[in-house]
TORLUMRO-55769 format. One record per residue (C-alpha): residue number from 1; x, y, z; residue in three letters. Coordinates in steps of 0.25 Angstrom, whole numbers, plus 5000, padded with zeros to 4 digits. Each point is the difference from the previous one (the first is absolute). Layout:
# residues N
(node NUM; (X; Y; Z); "Ala") ...
//
This chain:
# residues 361
(node 1; (4993; 4706; 5585); "Met") (node 2; (4992; 5011; 5004); "Ser") (node 3; (4992; 5007; 4989); "Ser") (node 4; (5007; 5013; 5004); "Asp") (node 5; (5013; 4995; 4995); "Tyr") (node 6; (4996; 4991; 4988); "Ala") (node 7; (5003; 5011; 4990); "Asn") (node 8; (5012; 5006; 5007); "Gly") (node 9; (5000; 5013; 5009); "Val") (node 10; (5000; 5013; 4994); "Ala") (node 11; (5010; 5011; 5005); "Phe") (node 12; (4999; 5014; 4997); "Val") (node 13; (5014; 5007; 4997); "Gly") (node 14; (5004; 5014; 5004); "Ala") (node 15; (4997; 5005; 4986); "Asn") (node 16; (4986; 4995; 5000); "Gly") (node 17; (5002; 4987; 4992); "Thr") (node 18; (4994; 4987; 5004); "Thr") (node 19; (5008; 4988; 4999); "Thr") (node 20; (4993; 4987; 4999); "Asn") (node 21; (5006; 4987; 4996); "Gly") (node 22; (5012; 5007; 4995); "Gly") (node 23; (4992; 5009; 4991); "Ile") (node 24; (5001; 5015; 5002); "Ser") (node 25; (4987; 5008; 4998); "Ile") (node 26; (5000; 5015; 5001); "Ser") (node 27; (4989; 5007; 5007); "Ala") (node 28; (4998; 5009; 4988); "Glu") (node 29; (4999; 4988; 4990); "Asp") (node 30; (4989; 4995; 5008); "Glu") (node 31; (4991; 5012; 4997); "Asp") (node 32; (5005; 5001; 4986); "Asp") (node 33; (4990; 4996; 4989); "Ser") (node 34; (5011; 4996; 4990); "Ala") (node 35; (5002; 4986; 4996); "Ser") (node 36; (5010; 4990; 5007); "Asp") (node 37; (5009; 5001; 4987); "Glu") (node 38; (5000; 5015; 5000); "Glu") (node 39; (5003; 5000; 5015); "Leu") (node 40; (5012; 4990; 4998); "Glu") (node 41; (5005; 5008; 4988); "Ala") (node 42; (5000; 5012; 5009); "Arg") (node 43; (5008; 4993; 5011); "Arg") (node 44; (5010; 4995; 4990); "Val") (node 45; (5002; 5013; 4994); "Arg") (node 46; (5002; 5007; 5014); "Lys") (node 47; (5010; 4989; 5004); "Arg") (node 48; (5007; 5002; 4987); "Thr") (node 49; (5000; 5015; 5002); "Glu") (node 50; (5006; 4998; 5014); "Asp") (node 51; (5011; 4991; 4995); "Leu") (node 52; (5003; 5009; 4989); "Glu") (node 53; (5001; 5012; 5010); "Lys") (node 54; (5009; 4991; 5009); "Gln") (node 55; (5009; 4997; 4988); "Tyr") (node 56; (5001; 5014; 4996); "Leu") (node 57; (5004; 5004; 5014); "Asp") (node 58; (5010; 4989; 5002); "Gln") (node 59; (5006; 5004; 4986); "Glu") (node 60; (5001; 5014; 5004); "Arg") (node 61; (5007; 4997; 5013); "Arg") (node 62; (5009; 4990; 4992); "Trp") (node 63; (5004; 5011; 4990); "Leu") (node 64; (5002; 5010; 5011); "Asn") (node 65; (5010; 4991; 5007); "Arg") (node 66; (5007; 4996; 4987); "Glu") (node 67; (5002; 5015; 4997); "Arg") (node 68; (5005; 5003; 5014); "Ile") (node 69; (5009; 4988; 4999); "Ser") (node 70; (5006; 5005; 4987); "Gly") (node 71; (5002; 5013; 5006); "Thr") (node 72; (5007; 4994; 5013); "Ala") (node 73; (5009; 4991; 4991); "Arg") (node 74; (5004; 5012; 4991); "Glu") (node 75; (5003; 5008; 5013); "Arg") (node 76; (5008; 4989; 5006); "Glu") (node 77; (5008; 4999; 4986); "Arg") (node 78; (5002; 5015; 5000); "Glu") (node 79; (5005; 4999; 5015); "His") (node 80; (5010; 4989; 4997); "Glu") (node 81; (5005; 5007; 4987); "Arg") (node 82; (5003; 5013; 5008); "Lys") (node 83; (5007; 4992; 5011); "Ala") (node 84; (5008; 4993; 4990); "Ala") (node 85; (5004; 5013; 4993); "Glu") (node 86; (5004; 5006; 5014); "Glu") (node 87; (5008; 4988; 5003); "Leu") (node 88; (5007; 5001; 4987); "Thr") (node 89; (5003; 5015; 5001); "Arg") (node 90; (5005; 4999; 5014); "Thr") (node 91; (5009; 4988; 4996); "Lys") (node 92; (5006; 5008; 4988); "Asp") (node 93; (5002; 5013; 5009); "Gln") (node 94; (5008; 4992; 5010); "Leu") (node 95; (5008; 4992; 4990); "Ala") (node 96; (5004; 5013; 4993); "Lys") (node 97; (5003; 5007; 5013); "Arg") (node 98; (5009; 4988; 5005); "Phe") (node 99; (5007; 4999; 4987); "Lys") (node 100; (5004; 5014; 5000); "Glu") (node 101; (5003; 5000; 5015); "Trp") (node 102; (5013; 5008; 5004); "Asn") (node 103; (5005; 5000; 5014); "Asp") (node 104; (5008; 5012; 4999); "Asp") (node 105; (4989; 5008; 4994); "Glu") (node 106; (4990; 4995; 5011); "Glu") (node 107; (5010; 5004; 5011); "Thr") (node 108; (5001; 5014; 4994); "Arg") (node 109; (4985; 5002; 4998); "Leu") (node 110; (4997; 4994; 5014); "Gly") (node 111; (4986; 4996; 4996); "Arg") (node 112; (5001; 4986; 5007); "Glu") (node 113; (5001; 4998; 5015); "Glu") (node 114; (5010; 4989; 4998); "Tyr") (node 115; (5010; 5011; 4995); "Tyr") (node 116; (4996; 5010; 5010); "Ile") (node 117; (4999; 4993; 5014); "Asp") (node 118; (5005; 4985; 4999); "Arg") (node 119; (4996; 4997; 5014); "Ser") (node 120; (4986; 5005; 4999); "Ala") (node 121; (4998; 4992; 4987); "Trp") (node 122; (5005; 4987; 5007); "Leu") (node 123; (4991; 5002; 5012); "Arg") (node 124; (4988; 5003; 4991); "Lys") (node 125; (5004; 4988; 4991); "Arg") (node 126; (5001; 4991; 5012); "Gly") (node 127; (4986; 5004; 5005); "Ala") (node 128; (4994; 4998; 4986); "Tyr") (node 129; (5006; 4986; 4999); "Arg") (node 130; (4995; 4996; 5014); "Asp") (node 131; (4986; 5005; 4996); "His") (node 132; (5000; 4992; 4987); "Glu") (node 133; (5006; 4988; 5008); "Gln") (node 134; (4988; 5001; 5010); "Arg") (node 135; (4990; 5001; 4989); "His") (node 136; (5006; 4988; 4993); "Asp") (node 137; (5000; 4992; 5012); "Asp") (node 138; (4985; 5003; 5003); "Ala") (node 139; (4997; 4996; 4985); "Asp") (node 140; (5007; 4987; 5002); "Arg") (node 141; (4993; 4997; 5013); "Ala") (node 142; (4987; 5003; 4994); "Ala") (node 143; (5003; 4991; 4988); "Glu") (node 144; (5004; 4989; 5010); "Asp") (node 145; (4987; 5002; 5008); "Arg") (node 146; (4992; 4999; 4987); "Lys") (node 147; (5007; 4988; 4995); "Glu") (node 148; (4998; 4993; 5014); "Ala") (node 149; (4986; 5003; 5000); "Ser") (node 150; (4998; 4994; 4986); "Leu") (node 151; (5008; 4988; 5005); "Gln") (node 152; (4991; 4999; 5012); "Ser") (node 153; (4987; 5001; 4991); "Gln") (node 154; (5006; 4989; 4990); "Arg") (node 155; (5003; 4991; 5012); "Ala") (node 156; (4986; 5002; 5006); "Asp") (node 157; (4994; 4997; 4987); "Ala") (node 158; (5009; 4988; 4998); "Arg") (node 159; (4997; 4995; 5014); "Gly") (node 160; (4985; 5002; 4998); "Gln") (node 161; (5000; 4992; 4987); "Ala") (node 162; (5008; 4989; 5006); "Asp") (node 163; (4991; 4999; 5012); "Ala") (node 164; (4988; 4999; 4990); "Phe") (node 165; (5007; 4990; 4992); "Leu") (node 166; (5004; 4992; 5012); "Asp") (node 167; (4985; 5001; 5005); "Glu") (node 168; (4995; 4995; 4987); "Val") (node 169; (5010; 4988; 5000); "Ser") (node 170; (4996; 4996; 5014); "Ala") (node 171; (4985; 5001; 4996); "Thr") (node 172; (5003; 4991; 4988); "Ile") (node 173; (5008; 4990; 5008); "Ser") (node 174; (4989; 4999; 5011); "Arg") (node 175; (4989; 4998; 4989); "Asn") (node 176; (5008; 4990; 4993); "Ala") (node 177; (5003; 4992; 5013); "Ala") (node 178; (4985; 5001; 5004); "Ala") (node 179; (4996; 4994; 4986); "Glu") (node 180; (5010; 4989; 4999); "Ala") (node 181; (5003; 4995; 5014); "Pro") (node 182; (5005; 4987; 4995); "Ala") (node 183; (5012; 5005; 4992); "Gln") (node 184; (5013; 4997; 5005); "Gly") (node 185; (5006; 5013; 4999); "Phe") (node 186; (4996; 5015; 5001); "Lys") (node 187; (5006; 5011; 4992); "Leu") (node 188; (5003; 5012; 5008); "Ser") (node 189; (5006; 5013; 4995); "Leu") (node 190; (5003; 5005; 5014); "Gly") (node 191; (4995; 5011; 5007); "Ala") (node 192; (5008; 5013; 5002); "Arg") (node 193; (4997; 5008; 5013); "Ala") (node 194; (4992; 5012; 4996); "Lys") (node 195; (5007; 5013; 5002); "Pro") (node 196; (4995; 5009; 5011); "Ala") (node 197; (4990; 5010; 4995); "Ala") (node 198; (5005; 5014; 5001); "Pro") (node 199; (4995; 5008; 5012); "Thr") (node 200; (4992; 5012; 4998); "Pro") (node 201; (5011; 5008; 5005); "Ala") (node 202; (5009; 4996; 4988); "Ala") (node 203; (4991; 5007; 4990); "Val") (node 204; (4998; 5015; 5000); "Pro") (node 205; (4986; 4999; 5005); "Ala") (node 206; (4996; 5014; 4995); "Ala") (node 207; (5005; 4998; 4986); "Arg") (node 208; (4995; 4986; 4999); "Lys") (node 209; (4986; 5005; 5004); "Ser") (node 210; (5000; 5011; 4990); "Leu") (node 211; (5002; 4990; 4989); "Ala") (node 212; (4989; 4991; 5006); "Asp") (node 213; (4990; 5011; 4999); "Val") (node 214; (5005; 5007; 4987); "Glu") (node 215; (4989; 4993; 4992); "Gly") (node 216; (4990; 5006; 5009); "Leu") (node 217; (5005; 5014; 4998); "Leu") (node 218; (4997; 4999; 4985); "Glu") (node 219; (4988; 5007; 4994); "Asp") (node 220; (4988; 4994; 4993); "Glu") (node 221; (5006; 4999; 4986); "Glu") (node 222; (5013; 4993; 5004); "Asp") (node 223; (4992; 4991; 5010); "Ala") (node 224; (4991; 4995; 4989); "Ala") (node 225; (5012; 4998; 4990); "Ala") (node 226; (5006; 4991; 5011); "Ala") (node 227; (4988; 4993; 5003); "Gly") (node 228; (5000; 5005; 5014); "Ile") (node 229; (4986; 5001; 5007); "Ser") (node 230; (5000; 5013; 5007); "Lys") (node 231; (4993; 5000; 5014); "Pro") (node 232; (4990; 5009; 5005); "Val") (node 233; (5007; 5013; 5005); "Leu") (node 234; (4996; 5008; 5012); "Lys") (node 235; (5004; 5014; 5003); "Pro") (node 236; (5015; 5002; 5005); "Leu") (node 237; (4994; 5008; 5012); "Ser") (node 238; (4993; 4987; 5005); "Asp") (node 239; (5010; 4994; 5009); "Thr") (node 240; (4991; 4991; 5007); "Ser") (node 241; (5006; 4987; 4994); "Thr") (node 242; (5014; 5004; 5003); "Leu") (node 243; (5008; 5001; 5013); "Pro") (node 244; (5004; 5014; 5004); "Thr") (node 245; (5015; 4996; 5001); "Tyr") (node 246; (5006; 4987; 4994); "Gly") (node 247; (5014; 4999; 5006); "Ala") (node 248; (4996; 4989; 5010); "Asp") (node 249; (4993; 4991; 4989); "Leu") (node 250; (5006; 4988; 4995); "Ser") (node 251; (5006; 5000; 4986); "Pro") (node 252; (4989; 4992; 4994); "Ala") (node 253; (4989; 5009; 5007); "Asp") (node 254; (5008; 5013; 4996); "Arg") (node 255; (5000; 4995; 4985); "Ala") (node 256; (4985; 4997; 5001); "Ala") (node 257; (4998; 5014; 5005); "Val") (node 258; (5008; 5006; 4989); "Arg") (node 259; (4992; 4993; 4990); "Gln") (node 260; (4987; 5005; 5006); "Gln") (node 261; (5006; 5014; 5000); "Leu") (node 262; (5003; 4999; 4985); "Ala") (node 263; (4986; 4997; 4997); "Thr") (node 264; (4995; 5012; 5008); "Glu") (node 265; (5008; 5010; 4991); "Ile") (node 266; (4990; 5007; 4991); "Pro") (node 267; (5000; 4996; 4986); "Met") (node 268; (4992; 5012; 4995); "Asn") (node 269; (5010; 5010; 4994); "Thr") (node 270; (4994; 5012; 5007); "Glu") (node 271; (4999; 4994; 5014); "Ala") (node 272; (5014; 4994; 4998); "Leu") (node 273; (5006; 5013; 4997); "Phe") (node 274; (4993; 5007; 5012); "Ala") (node 275; (5005; 4990; 5009); "Thr") (node 276; (5012; 5006; 5008); "Pro") (node 277; (5014; 4993; 4999); "Ile") (node 278; (5006; 4999; 5014); "Lys") (node 279; (5014; 5004; 4996); "Tyr") (node 280; (5006; 5000; 5014); "Ser") (node 281; (4997; 4985; 5001); "Phe") (node 282; (5006; 4995; 4987); "Leu") (node 283; (5011; 4990; 5002); "Pro") (node 284; (5015; 5004; 4998); "Asp") (node 285; (5004; 4998; 4986); "Gly") (node 286; (4986; 4998; 4995); "Tyr") (node 287; (5003; 5007; 4987); "Leu") (node 288; (5011; 4991; 4996); "Glu") (node 289; (4995; 4987; 5006); "Ala") (node 290; (4985; 5001; 4997); "Asp") (node 291; (4997; 5011; 4990); "Ile") (node 292; (5011; 5000; 4990); "Arg") (node 293; (4999; 4986; 4996); "Pro") (node 294; (4985; 5001; 4998); "Ser") (node 295; (5001; 5013; 4992); "Val") (node 296; (5011; 4994; 4991); "Glu") (node 297; (4992; 4988; 4997); "Lys") (node 298; (4987; 5008; 4997); "Lys") (node 299; (5008; 5009; 4991); "Ile") (node 300; (5006; 4989; 4992); "Ile") (node 301; (4986; 4994; 4999); "Asp") (node 302; (4995; 5013; 4995); "Tyr") (node 303; (5011; 5005; 4990); "Val") (node 304; (5008; 4987; 4998); "Gly") (node 305; (5013; 5006; 5005); "Val") (node 306; (5005; 5004; 5013); "Gln") (node 307; (4999; 5015; 5000); "Asp") (node 308; (5009; 5005; 5012); "Asp") (node 309; (4995; 5015; 4997); "Leu") (node 310; (4985; 4996; 5003); "Leu") (node 311; (5005; 4992; 5012); "Val") (node 312; (5007; 5012; 5006); "Ser") (node 313; (4988; 5009; 4998); "Val") (node 314; (4991; 4990; 5008); "Val") (node 315; (5011; 4999; 5011); "Leu") (node 316; (5003; 5015; 5001); "Glu") (node 317; (4985; 5003; 5000); "Gly") (node 318; (4998; 4990; 5012); "Ile") (node 319; (5012; 5007; 5007); "Gln") (node 320; (4993; 5013; 4998); "Glu") (node 321; (4987; 4995; 5005); "Lys") (node 322; (4993; 5005; 4988); "Leu") (node 323; (4985; 4998; 4999); "Pro") (node 324; (4996; 4989; 4990); "Ala") (node 325; (4994; 5010; 4990); "Ser") (node 326; (5014; 5007; 4999); "Glu") (node 327; (5007; 4987; 4999); "Leu") (node 328; (4991; 4996; 4988); "Ile") (node 329; (5002; 5013; 4993); "Ala") (node 330; (5015; 4998; 5001); "Arg") (node 331; (4999; 4986; 4994); "Leu") (node 332; (4990; 5003; 4989); "Glu") (node 333; (5011; 5005; 4990); "Gly") (node 334; (5006; 4986; 5000); "Gly") (node 335; (4989; 4991; 5004); "Leu") (node 336; (4987; 5007; 4995); "Glu") (node 337; (4988; 4993; 5005); "Glu") (node 338; (5008; 4989; 5007); "Glu") (node 339; (5005; 5011; 5010); "Ala") (node 340; (4988; 5000; 5008); "Ala") (node 341; (5000; 4984; 5000); "Val") (node 342; (5014; 5000; 5005); "Leu") (node 343; (4998; 5011; 5011); "Val") (node 344; (4988; 4992; 5005); "Lys") (node 345; (5008; 4988; 5002); "Lys") (node 346; (5011; 5007; 5007); "Val") (node 347; (4990; 5008; 5009); "Trp") (node 348; (4994; 4986; 5004); "Arg") (node 349; (5014; 4995; 5004); "Met") (node 350; (5003; 5013; 5008); "Leu") (node 351; (4987; 5000; 5007); "Val") (node 352; (5002; 4985; 5004); "Phe") (node 353; (5014; 5002; 5005); "Leu") (node 354; (4996; 5012; 5008); "Gly") (node 355; (4989; 4993; 5006); "Glu") (node 356; (5008; 4988; 5003); "Cys") (node 357; (5011; 5009; 5007); "Gly") (node 358; (4989; 5007; 5008); "Ala") (node 359; (4994; 4987; 5005); "Arg") (node 360; (5013; 4993; 5003); "Gly") (node 361; (4998; 4990; 4989); "Leu") 
//
């Protein structure tokens, strides 16, 4: 071995520390006249102070979230209480009115259309029932589609599991036959034909791709918590690695380009909020299909309950095309410092969806 590598190679870090053989040596410590014991005590003390600072910061954020969660739960209980009181009051009023109903008196007073113009009342009643019937039919059809989708997913899952088990059984049988060729019989569990893999057209590509890249749209804190290694980001304006229009790409290439695009969205808050959102290219129904589920999930993570009021504030702010700072101001009353975190996540999704629409992805 060369003498240059006999004792390892020294690397200089960005903060001026030198690493040799796994030991970090600060440039300041090299010139310090203090003893090794005192230098080590300083490092331990600094490390302890840093850990204490991190602990206090996490504790403060946890306490804030607990307070916000308690407020949200109390608001939800108050909303449910008022709704229950209103329902009870309406039921009591209707029960009292129907109990005291008098056909002769109502005919004399002429307050109800039923007693004034029976034919007009019948026409309106028929139109109302037709309207209700159409809505009921639409709800039943939606439920049937949802149930059929769930059944299809379960069937696909069962088919994939069966195919995997059949493949394992066949492999075991082949190995057993190879190891014991003199045996008079061979156990075979049978091999079921593998179900055909669903074609890309069978899956909503845009929604699936958004789920695939959602992890890349998280910020540094969430990425670190999930153990995701964030790639080196480039400015979103640098489109040298992306096609100008991706409508002619294959599904696999389009998914890869979407992932690359997700890595180029700014992580820095100031740069992110300065990035314009291409509202005209956002897909139809993006609020309900993409934004609402993500916002509801994040709010549940922050406050512990689903707060429909906060969700509505976010969606209405997007519809009004508010700047990020104003949307944060609207949410601070209910989320405090978590408002900026939530808006940052939503902003990254909006930028991503707009860029995908603009580039035909």
